[in-house]
C-alpha positions, 0 to 999 in steps of 0.5 A: 947201375947202367953206368957200371955197364957202359949203358946210357944213364937213361936206359931202362932198368928193372926196379924191384921190391921185396919179395923180388922175382926169380930170374932165369937168363935165356942168354949170356949177359953182363948185369949190375945190381944196386940199391937195396940188399936183397941177398942176391944170389946167382946160382947160389953164389952171393952176387955183389952190388955195384959191380958188373957180373957176367951171367951164363945162359940158364943161370938163375938170379934169386933174392932170398932175403931182405937185409936193407932198403926197399928197392933194388935195381937190375941193369943189363948191358945193351 
């Protein structure tokens, strides 16, 4: 997921198990998700895995349902 954002492959990423946290972004960001399918939703809209997504400050990222896999990964550009 780091490579999708132009980050170095070795940059930190958040590894999550289900149930995953609810995350609220304090600043605008560019993110990418990979790994398990936890039905990610950004402000209620489904968020695709393996694609960069712009996030506005104040947006909430939720993972309401485990559909497949055991570990999801979240990377933030920069």
